N, C-alpha and C positions, 0 to 999 in steps of 0.2 A: 496419127489424128491427135491425141494429146497436144502436140505442137503445133498441129494449125488450129485447135482450139486457145493454146494460148497468146499465139501472135494475133489471134481475132480479137481477143479480150484487150492485147494491149492497144491494138488499132483504135478499139471501141475508147478507151480511156484517154489516149490520145486526143481524138477530134473532141471529146466533151471536155477536155482539159484546156484548149485552143479558144481562146475567147472569141477568135474571128467567125466561131461555127455558131456561135450563139446570137441571140437577138439583143442580150445583153453585154456586149461589146465594149470592152474598156481599153485603153491605151493610155500613153504619157506623150507631152510634146512639149518643147521650148516656147515660153514665151515671147515672142520678139517685137508687138506692138499693140497698145490701147487703142484700136479705132476709136470707140467711144464708151461709153455705160455698159450696154448688152452687145460688145463685138469686139474679139479679138483679132492678131494675127498670132498662130502657133504653128511654128516651123513653117511649112509650106501653104498652107491651109488657114481660109479665114471661118472663124467658128462665131455663130451668132448662139447666144445662149437661150436656150431653152425655157418656154413661159414666163418671162418678162419682159418689160419694155422700159426704157428709159429715155428722158429728153435726148434728143442729137447733142451733137458736141457743139453745134453752130447756135443751140438754144441758150443764152445766158439765161442767168448763169447759173441752171439745174445742169446743163449739158455737163457741163465743164466738173460740175461737183459729182456727177455721178462717174464720170472717166477716173478722176482722181479716187473715189471709193473703191472704185474697182482695180486701180492701180496701186492702191495699200493693201489690199486684201493679196492680188499676184501680182507682183512686180516684175517688169519687162526682165527677161532672162533666168524667170523662176520656172521650175516642171511642174505643169498640172497633170491632172489626171482625166481624160476624156471621158463621159458617159454617152451613148448613143441610147435613141429612144427609136419608134418602130419608124419615120420619115427621117433619113441620112442628110437631106440637103433641102434648102429650100427654092424660089423661080429665079434667085440670085445668083444660085451655084454656091452660098454658102453651107458649111458644115453645120447642121443645127443637135446641140449636144447642152449635156450639163458637164461644169466643170467643178474639181475639188483640188483643195490644195494639196501640198506636199504634207501637211499635217491633217488633212480629211476633211478641214472644212467646204461646205457645199457652197459651192460660191454664189451660183443663182438663187438661194435661198438667204444667204448672209446679205447680199445688196435687197431684195426687199426688205428683211427685218430691220435693215439699219434705215430703213425709208429713199433710197435712191431709184426703188425699181420697183413695179406696181405689176401685178400679175396680167398673164396673156395668153389666153389657150387657143391653141390652133390642135386641135383634132387631128392626128390620131395621138400627137405626143403628149401624153396626159399622165406618164409612168410618178411624177412626184406632185402633180397639181395638188393636191392635200396638203402636203408641207408648204407649198408656195402662199396658201390662203391663209394659211394660219400662221405664217410669217407677216403676212399682209396686215390682218388683224392684230395681229403683235406692235407693228409700225406704227398703225394705226392709233390705236389705242394709247401709246408710248407718245405720238405725235412726233415720231421721228421723223429726221430727215428732211428734204423736199416734199415727200410727199405727206408728211405731216404740217406742212407749211404751203398745202394745198398748190403744188403744180399744175395738179389735174386741172385747175381751173383756167388754165390756158386755152384762150380760143380753138374750141374744135367745132365742126360742121354742126350748125344748128345752137350755138353757144353764144352767150350775151358776152360781150369783151368784158364786164363787170366783173364784182364780189359774190354775187347771185349766177346760181346757175338755172340755168332756163331747164323746163321740162325734156327737149329735146336732147339737151346736153347730157342732163344725168343720164337718159336713156343711154347714150354714145358713152359715157364712162363706164355704166355697169355692163355694156356689154363688152366691151376692150380690157376691162379689166377683171369681171365675174365678180367685182364688188360696188355696193352703193356709192355715191357721191360723200364725202365728206361732208360734215354740219356746216351750213352757215357762220359765220363770224358774224 
């Protein structure tokens, strides 16, 4: 009887220590390609960084700058820790995750704090939303990176192409980023 209890306790401990058995699953992978500022290839999976958005690489000059900033944080060949949230894939079958450098730097947050990414929230993946929003406020206050130089002013649905954002554009930016628009200069 004591042996069965001990075996049961060992099985429970092994299951609780297994990262695959919990929502807070974490693993590592080797970075093989920077796709753009918010998407990487890591081993055999394409990973879209959660809670952030950057310009596409094809949107000069900020897309290339965002990709370069990501590559400085996690160069190709480096190992990253992958943390999942509630929903693990998007409609394009990309893995949705938070990434951490080998030194423990939270990549998603670092890109926002440096002004290369803006927050974008897609519930139910909201585990670190407050950290990301706080980093965005710090970037905006410091006028850091392209966000500080207003890449958000690029035309979007209902936006004027000039330096002044229309009310429709301001609503679009607020919805996409969880933040208000930068002040006009």
